[in-house]
TORVO-662571 format. One line per 8 residues: for each residue x, y, z of C-alpha. Coordinates in pm, whole numbers, plus 50000, padded with zeros to 5 digits. Layout:
N
X:Y:Z  ...
//
This chain:
230
50000:50000:50000  50098:50364:49962  50230:50489:50297  50246:50858:50384  50578:50969:50534  50528:51322:50671  50832:51532:50751  50887:51783:51030
51103:52094:51016  51373:52067:51288  51291:52425:51391  50966:52292:51537  51168:52158:51831  51242:52513:51947  50868:52588:51960  50743:52257:52096
51012:52046:52265  50896:51687:52294  50643:51711:52011  50550:51374:51864  50272:51242:51647  50108:50926:51521  50079:50912:51144  49812:50676:51011
49769:50596:50642  49448:50429:50528  49360:50275:50193  48985:50294:50230  48742:50012:50174  48364:50026:50125  48186:50177:50424  47977:49894:50566
47895:50007:50921  47848:50387:50915  47639:50402:51233  47933:50280:51438  48087:50627:51400  47782:50798:51548  47791:50560:51844  48157:50634:51913
48100:51009:51881  47810:50995:52127  48015:50791:52378  48309:51031:52352  48088:51334:52410  47942:51171:52721  48294:51093:52844  48404:51457:52805
48092:51591:52978  48162:51352:53267  48511:51496:53312  48723:51340:53040  49079:51211:53063  49300:51306:53356  49568:51472:53142  49323:51655:52915
49334:52001:53067  49714:51996:53099  49748:51891:52735  49520:52169:52616  49711:52423:52826  50037:52297:52675  49899:52345:52325  49784:52697:52414
50138:52782:52524  50283:52639:52203  50043:52853:52000  50164:53161:52188  50522:53064:52107  50461:53123:51736  50240:53428:51778  49890:53279:51769
49622:53375:52020  49474:53050:52155  49167:53226:52296  49077:53334:51941  49223:53047:51739  49261:52744:51969  49405:52411:51867  49152:52184:51698
49097:51959:51999  49032:52252:52231  48777:52399:51989  48587:52069:51970  48598:52009:52345  48460:52358:52417  48163:52282:52193  48099:51953:52371
48124:52108:52717  47883:52384:52610  47629:52179:52413  47684:51826:52543  47728:51689:52192  47884:51734:51847  47692:51735:51521  47748:51427:51307
47921:51510:50975  48007:51180:50811  48141:50844:50938  48509:50925:50888  48501:51277:51031  48284:51159:51320  48538:50891:51413  48843:51114:51422
48650:51389:51602  48546:51129:51861  48908:51029:51922  49015:51394:51939  48769:51491:52211  48800:51168:52411  49180:51184:52428  49217:51565:52426
49446:51542:52124  49442:51733:51794  49358:51489:51514  49384:51590:51150  49223:51398:50868  49331:51459:50508  49247:51330:50162  49604:51243:50075
49515:51179:49710  49472:51557:49677  49827:51625:49799  50119:51727:49579  50417:51562:49744  50414:51473:50113  50287:51659:50421  50545:51891:50577
50514:52064:50916  50712:52385:50897  50729:52757:50974  50565:52984:50717  50741:53281:50561  50408:53451:50488  50411:53415:50109  50237:53077:50097
49872:53044:49991  49591:52880:50185  49250:52806:50034  48951:52875:50257  48599:53020:50267  48545:53386:50347  48203:53552:50348  48062:53236:50190
48300:53233:49894  48621:53037:49819  48929:53252:49856  49302:53238:49919  49485:53393:50213  49837:53370:50347  49961:53260:50689  50145:53503:50913
50525:53499:50890  50653:53264:51159  50325:53071:51181  50349:52692:51212  50167:52526:50921  50123:52198:50744  50185:52225:50371  50260:52027:50057
50442:52122:49738  50158:52352:49630  50029:52540:49933  49941:52537:50302  49698:52259:50393  49639:52355:50759  49693:52690:50928  49818:52758:51281
49947:52404:51318  49610:52230:51351  49359:52513:51380  49197:52520:51035  49221:52281:50741  49215:52392:50379  48954:52301:50120  49164:52115:49864
49271:51830:50090  48963:51813:50312  48871:51457:50408  48532:51293:50368  48388:50943:50356  48431:50930:49977  48812:50954:49991  49007:50650:49875
49339:50733:50041  49321:50887:50387  49584:51025:50621  49536:51094:50991  49778:51271:51224  49745:51268:51604  49962:51551:51738  50083:51538:52098
50298:51715:52354  50468:51562:52662  50165:51644:52882  49991:51350:52712  50138:51013:52817  50288:50806:52535  50071:50511:52638  49765:50730:52585
49893:50838:52244  49930:50475:52140  49588:50385:52281  49422:50672:52094  49582:50561:51768  49479:50201:51815  49123:50304:51900  49105:50510:51581
49238:50215:51377  48992:49974:51540  48698:50203:51466  48803:50247:51105  48826:49871:51062  48472:49830:51195  48341:50096:50958  48552:49977:50660
48643:49608:50716  48845:49594:50393  49062:49898:50473  49440:49864:50474  49602:50064:50755  49958:50159:50851  50050:50341:51172  50383:50494:51279
50518:50728:51547  50704:51033:51414  50919:51291:51592  51130:51588:51481  51499:51521:51432  51729:51799:51546
//
């Protein structure tokens, strides 16, 4: 199978010492059990409302500090996991989107970990976590219309050979590589800091893989731990 090998700019270590991530590549199969995703999402929301994981608040605080390190304001643009968890704590639930998005959102809120999901077939080259110079383009929606904007100089972004695919590390994904249940080649990235135990990182990844196998029994899946190299 085609395996995604993301790369990380060594400069990331100065912003987030101890950063590590699980990279999961999925060759999708037919979706046979879509309702399983709704069940997992519901269970995860109930878990968060009941108090969630013991390291959750510390992990979210660590991500907020990392965002400040590269000039972002976490109160305005929080990491993806924090944004989802705030919605759950406020409303008690998350709206179902589709089986694949529901599953990785469920893992994100349950384990207090940013989880990105990308249609890797739309990529040019491989995913690269780096520091923007401010000239890159990012496709998004503004005032209801597709448009391009640029990240701030010094902002941490994911990108490929064409443009930025996710701004402010894991805050907002672009349109071109957005993942849905119709994608044939999927890539997931679980991004963690030392406040989250490694055993929890591994458990979150395995739970995501298990759920995907229930939803798509014929899927082929590869998982690997990645870390920046100084």
